[in-house]
N, C-alpha and C positions, 0 to 999 in steps of 0.2 A: 219193815214195821214189825215183823216177828221177833226180830233180835231186840228191838227197842221194847216191845211188850215183855219179852222175857227178862229184860233188865230194867223194867220200869221204875224200880225204887231208886236205882243209880240215876236214871234219867231225871226223875222227879226232884231228887235231892240236889243234883248238879244244877238243874235249871233254877230251882228256888234260891240256891245259894248265890248263883250268878246275878239273878234278879235283885236279890236283897242287897248285894255288894255293889251293884251299879246304881241303884237308887240312892243308897247311902253315900256313895262315892260322888254322885252328882251335887251333893251339897257343897262340895269343895271346889266346884267349877265357878269362876268369878262371874258374877251377875253383870249383865250389861243392859243399859236402859237406851232406848232410842226415842229422841224428840224430833218432831216433825213439824216445820213451819212452812206455810204456803203463801206465796205472793203472786199478784196478778199485774198484768200489763194490758191496758185497754187504750184504744184510740178513740178520740172524739169523732163521731160520724160526721158532724159539721166541719170540723177542721180538715178531715180527710177529703171531703167534697170540695172545699175551697183550696185544695192543694197544699195543705199544711200537715199532711201525714207524718207519722214519726218514723222517717227513714233513718233517722239517727240511731234509733233503738233497734231497727232491723240489722244495722251493722254491728251494734254492740253484742247482739245475741250470738253472733258468730264465735266470740270469745266469752261467752257466759261462764262456763266452768272456771276458767282462768281468772276472771274478775270476781267471781263469787267466793270461791275458796282457794284461790292461788295462795302462794307463800306470803306475799305482802298482805293480802287480806286477812289470812289466818294469824299472821304475826300480829297485826293490829289489834285483832280479837284477843289473843293471848295476853297482849299488854293491857288492853282495856279490862279484861276479867281478872287480872291480877294472878295469872297462872304461873308467872315467873318470879313471884315474891319469895318463895322459899329456895330458889336456886342460888348457888354460890356467887357472891358479889365481892368485889374487892373494896378497898378502903375509900375509893372515889365513887362507889355506888354503881359501878359498871360490872357487868357480867364477866366472870373469869372464863377462861377457855373450856373449863368443865361445865360452867353454867351455860355458855353458849351452845355447847354439845347438847346438853340436856333440853334446852329450849327448842333446838331444832328437832329433837326426838319428839317433844310435845307437838310440834307443828305437823311433823309428818304423821304422827298418829291420828291427829285430828283430820288431816287431809284424807288418810286412808279410810277412816270411818264415816266420811261425809259422802252422801249420795245425792245426786240430782236427778229429778224425774220431771219430765214434761207431761203433764196430765192433759193439757189443752195447748196446741200450737196452731196458730192461724195468722192471717195477715191483720185481723182486727183485734184479737185478744190472745193473751198467753196466760197459762196457769202452770206455775212451776212449784214444786215441792222440794224442800231441802230437809233431808233427815241427817241426824248425827247420832252415832252410837258411842256411848261413854260408860265407864263403870260407875261414875258419880251420877245419880239421877238429877241433881241440881244442875250439873254442867250439860247434861243431855238436854235440858230445857233451855238454858242460857245461851248455849253456843249457836244453835240454828237461828234463834232470834236475833243474836248479835250479827251473825253473817248476813241476815236478810236486810236487817236496818242499815248496816255499813254499805251493803251493795246498793241499796235504793239511793242512799245519800250520795255515794260515789257516782252513780249513773246520772243522777240529775245534774250533778256538777259537771260531769263529762259532756253530757248533751249541751248544757248552757255554755261551757267554755268552747266546745266545738262550733256552736252556732255564733258565738261572739267573735271568735277568730275568723270564721267565714265571712261575718259581716264586715269586720275591719278590712279584711283583704278586698272584698268586693268594693268597699267605699274607696280604697286606694285605687283600684282598677277604674272605677266610674270617674274619679277625679283626673286620673291621668288621661283617660279616654276624652273627657270634656276638654281638657287643656290642649290635647292634639287636635280635636275637632275645631276649637276656636282658632288654633294657629292656621289650620287648612282654610277655615272660612275667611280669615283676614287675608290669606295669600290669594284666595280666589276673588275677593273684592277688589284687592289691589290690581290684579290681572285684569278684571273686567274694566276697571277705570283706565288702565293703561291701554287696553285694546277694545275700546268702546266700539260697539257695532261689529265686532268681529267674532261674536259668540257662534258656536256651531249651530245654534237654532235660528241665526238671523244672517247667514252670509248674503242673502239677496239684498239686505239693506245697502251694504257697501257697493254691491254691484249696481244697484239702482242710482246710488249717489254717482258713481263713475259715469253712468249714462247720462244723468242730469248735467254733470260737469262737462261732458263731452257735447251735449246740445248747446250748453252756454258757451263753449269755446267756438263752436261753429257760428253761433249767432254773433259773438264778438268779432270773429274774422269777418263776417260780412259788414258789420257796422265799422270795423276799422277800414275795410276797403273803401266804403262810402265816404268816411271821414278823410282818408288819405287822398281820394279823388277831389274831395272839396279843398283840402290843403293845397294840392298841386294846382288846382284851378286858380285858388287865390294867389299862389306864388306867381304863376304866369301873368295873372292880372297885375300884380305889382310891378313885375319885370316890364310888361308892355307900357304901363303908366309911367314908369321911370324913364323909358326910351322916348315916350310922347313929351314928357315934361322933364327934360334934363336939368333945368335950373330950378326945379321946384324943390329939390333936396337942400338947396342953400337956405331956403325960407322956413324948412321944418325945424322942430326942436331937435336938440342933440340926440336925444334918445331915439326919436323917429328916424333921424338922418342915419344914426349908426345902424338901426334895425334894417332900414331900407338897403344900406350898403351891404350888410351881411346877407340878406336875402338874394340880392343880385348875384353876389360872389358865389354863394352856395349853388345857386340855380345853374350858372354856367360851368361850375365845377362838375356838376352832375351830368353834364353833356359831354360826350367823348371828344369832340373837337372844339371845345369852348376856349375862349381867350384867357390869358392869365388873370387871375382873380385879385391881384395885388393893386390894380389900379382903381381909382375912385369909381364910384357908381356912374358919375356924370361921363366920365371918360369911356367907361364901359358901354354906356348907352349910345354915346356918339360914335364910338369905334364900331359897335355893333350895326349903327345906321349906315357907316361908310364901308362896311365889310362886303366884299363881293358876294353876290348871291349864288355863285356857282359852288361855294364850299358847303359840302353836305353836313348835316348833324342828325344825331339820333334823339328823337323825341319819346319820353317815356309815356306810354299809352295805358298804363295801369297794370294790376296783377293779371297773371295768366290763369284763366279759369281752369285749364287742364291741369296745371300744377297744384291748384287748390283741391280739385277732385282726387288727384292721386294722393294728396297729403290726407285728406279725410278717409280714403280707402285704406291707406296704410294704418291709420289710427284704429279703424274698425277691425282689421285683421289682428292687430295686436290685442284688443280687447277680446276677440274671439278665442285667441290662443289662451289668455288668462282665465276666461270663462271655463273652457274645456278642461284645464288643468285643475281649477280650484272646485267647480261645482260637480264636474263628472269624474274628478280623480284620475284623468288620463296622464300618462307619462310621456316623455320626450320621444319614446320609441313607438308610440301609437301612430298608425297611419294617418289618422286625421290630423294629429299634431304636426307630422312631418309635411303633409300636404299644405297646411296653413302657413308653415315656415318657408316653404318653397315659394309660395304666392307672395309672402312678404318680401323675400329677396328680389322677386321679379319686379314689384312694385317700387322698391328702393332704387333699382337700376333705372326704371322709366323715370323716377324723380330726378335722378342725377342727369339724365339726358334732356329733361324738360326745363326751359328757362322759367325762373320765378315771376318775371315781369315781361310784358309786351312792349317793344320799341318800334319807332317808325322813323325812316330817313327823311329830314326836313332841312331846309336852308336855314343858315344862321343869321341871315339878314333880318333884323329886328323888324323891318317892315312887314315880314310874313306873319309876325306875332300878333298883328292886329289888322283889321280891315280899315282902320282909321287913317286919315292922311297924316304924313310924317311931319308936316309943318308944325312947329311948336305952337302951343296954345298959350293963353295968358296965364301967368304964375299964380294968381289967386284961385283960378279954376283947378289948375293942377295940384295946387297945395290941398285944396279940399278933397279932390278926387283921390289923390294918393293917401290922405289921412284916412278916408273911408275904407280904402282897399287894405291898408295895414290893420284897421280894426277888424275887418272880416278875417284877414289872415290870422290874427291873434285869437279869434273865437275858434277858428278851424283847428289851430295848433293845439289849444287848450282841450279841445274835444279829443283830438288824437292821443295826447297825453293821458287823459283820463281813461280812454278805452284801452291804451297800452298798459296802464296800471291794473285795470280790472282783469285784463288778460293775463298779466303776470300772476295775479292772485288766484284766478280760478285755474290756470295751468299748474300752479304749485299744489293746489288741492287735488287736481287730477293726478298728477304725478304721485303725491302720497297715497291716493286711493289705489293706484295700480300697484305701488309697492306693497300696500297692505294686502292686496289680493295675491301678489307673489308670495307674501309671507302667511297667507291664511292656513295652509296645511300644517306647518309646524306650530302655528299658534293654536289651532284647534286641537291638535294632538296633545300640546302642553295643557290646554284647558280641560280636555277629557280626562287626562291623567289626574289633574287636581280634582275634577268632579268625582271620578271613581274612588280615589282616596277618601273624599268626604263621605261618599255613600258607604264605603266599607266601614269607615270609622263610626258612622251613624248606626249601622246595623251592629257593629260590636258594642257600641254604647247601649243600644237597646237590649242586647243579650245581657250585658252586665247588670244593667238596671232592672231587668226582669229577674234575674237571679238574686239581686240585692233585695228587691221587694219581697220575693219568697222567703229569703232568709229572715228579713225583719218580722214578717208576719209570723214565721215559725217561732222566732225568739219571743215575740210578744205572747203568742199563744202558749209557749212553754213556760214563760214566767207566770202566766196567769193559770197554769194548771189544766189547760184545755187542749193539750196536745198529746203528751205522754202521761198516762195515769199509771203510776206505780205504787202499789199499796200492799202492805202485809195483811191479807184477809183472814189468815188463820195462824196466830202465833203458836209456838210449841207450848203445850201444857205441862203442868207439874207431873212428874213421872212417879208412879207408885209400883207399878208392875214391870218386871224385867222383860226385855224383848229377846233375851238369850241367856240360858238356854230356854227353849220352849217346853212346855209340858208334854206335848206330843212327841217331840224329839227324845225326850228323856224316857217316857214310857216305851216308845217304839224300840228305842236301842236296848232297854231292859228286857222287854218281851223277846225280841228277835235275838238278842244275844244270848238269852236264857235257853232258848230253844236250841240254838247252835251249840251252846256249850254242852247241854245235856246229851245231844246227839253225839257230839265229840267224845264225851266220856264213855258213852255206850260203845262207840266204834273202837276206842282204845281198849276197853275192857274185853271186848270180844276178840280183838286182834291178839292180845296177850294170854287170854284164858285157853288152857289146854285140856279143858274138861271135855269128856265125851258124853254127849247127853242123849244120843239117838242111836238106834240099831244100825242105821246106815253109817253112822260115824265109826262104830266098832268094826263093822265088815271093812270099811275103807281103811281104817288105821291099822288093823292086825291081819287083814287079809283072809279072815275066817268067816264061814258062813254063820248067821245067826239063826238059830232053829226055834227060839222062843225068848220071851221077856218075862222075868219074874218082878213083880211089883214091889215097891218099897214096904218093908214090914215095919210099921210104926207102933211103938210101945205106948202104953197108957200115959206114962210120964211126958213121953214126947208129944203126944196129943195135946196134953194139957198146956204145954209151953206154946204150942202152936195156936191154940185158942186164946191164950192171953195176949199173944202177939197180934193176932187178928183183930181182937175186940178191944184191946187196951192200948198196946203200944203204937199200933199203926194209927188209930184215930188221934192219939196224943200228939204224935209226930206231925200228922196232917194239920191239927189245930195250931201247933206252934209254927208251922210253915205258914199257914194262912195268916195267923196273928202277925208274924214278923213281916211278911209282904204287905199286909194291910197297914201296919204301922209305918213301914218304909213308903208306901204309896201315898198315905195321907200326909206324911211328912213332906214329901216332895211336892205334892199338890199345894199345900199350904205355903210352902217356901216360894213357889213360883206364882201363885194365884192369890194368896191372902197373907202378905207380909205381917200384918198386925196379929192375925190368928196364929200364924206360925210362932210368934214370939210367946203367945200363951201356951201353945202346945209344947214348945220347948221347954217352958219353965214348969209346967205340971201336965205331963202326958196323960195320966189316968183321969185327973179331974176334967181335962178338956174333953177326953173321949167320952166320959160318963155324961157330961153336960151337953155335948153337942152331937154325940152319935147315938148313945144308948138312949137317952131320954127321948131323942127325936124319933128313934126306931120304935120305942114303946107307944109314943103318941100316935104315930102313924098306924101301928098294928091295932090299937084300940079304936082309933077312927074308923079303920077298915072293917073291924069286927062289928062295931054298932052302926 
């Protein structure tokens, strides 16, 4: 500080010169204007509560900068604002390579000068500001407004396009799923018709039907046995009567005579030791009467009850095996199944060893067939008796035939039921597969329909403007004051640079100055002791010069420095803060200073004194 104070005039002049030069030079810095536009995005609370929130915009926000002032967006703005009109074009109106390069440079400058700021960022609302700095104040206003407007239009278009494409895709998926579901339901209906009463939820229906059919078979077996006994009794009665009335057949009708002959022949054929059946019935009857009584014959005594019992037991065991495999899902390796099959094999062997019908050794003498005398009766009585017996036999035969037909029908139904139960497991598996496919397809259809419903509601809300609210809430205003350079920056640079420049000059002057100004300097420089200091002898003429310098030159220089710095400071202030006043000041500085500075100062002082 002592060195600076010793060379204060050098410091002052250097600092003043730098400050004046820097403020004057700042006028040559290109002015830049910054326009700022703000837009907001808000979600409708009602739409959000109903599940129609703007998730599409949430995705778009991730690429906001690229969508807002990317190359394509800025290029469209350059074309819309006509910034490429003065660029070189060829004869076809297209940009030349030099014009394309110049346009790219314009786009790059706009991108570099554009700044995006999130002032508010939340799930319900967003507030974004877009600022553009440009040398032209008009473009600094128009460019951010154009960027925001283009972005809002493109965003609405992108959201609507995205929702529309999603809706179209979901409609196709729903239609495909419905078609697949319809095919599966048709397949299931056809399967249910083909395999009626074999569905997994009703296997007992078939089993109960088998039980009912088995009971019906047992009932028909008993009825058949009774009917067959009646038929055999009627046959024996006809054979007895034919032996009692051997000549009655000649008086019968041809049909009854043939029937009588056939019955007698078949009867003796069924006997192991019967006579040939080719002879006429009368001969058979007479021969039977004359046959020795010592020749034995076997008489059929009816069905064997033990055989019928074993047959029913076999049927019950087979049904038990089917029930175990179908209802309880047991395999052939299961001990219960193996035990049942072993019992079935045992019952089958017993059936093979048991005769189906009971027989009894009897004499073939026809006289044994009846307790009546063997003497022939009158033919009219025989004809009537044989006719009645043939009628009874026909009734018994028809009853046997009817029961046999019923038995075949019920037995066929029973066999079909058993076959169905044998095929129940694969049938149920196939049905379960179809049912599972239908359930999966229904769940998939419900999912697609739910998503489609959400997309359609979102699209409707978007079209009505109740889903995503994008609006420019603060467009960029007309720019009057430059944003760069700032007054604070210029003044700060001028003052800071002036101080640094002044100190630098003092430092250089002191470094190159070889003047000895202190006694210690003399002793150090020459190595001689200093015994005393004689003050400077100033003459009267020199004193006068110094007084003039102190009271005239120095104040004048200070005034000039202050005036120059004030003029430069006022100029830079008006240049950055008052463009219109700067034009007046630049045209007539003295007049402007007198009217706006001096007169206002006089008025202020006058008002202060009064």
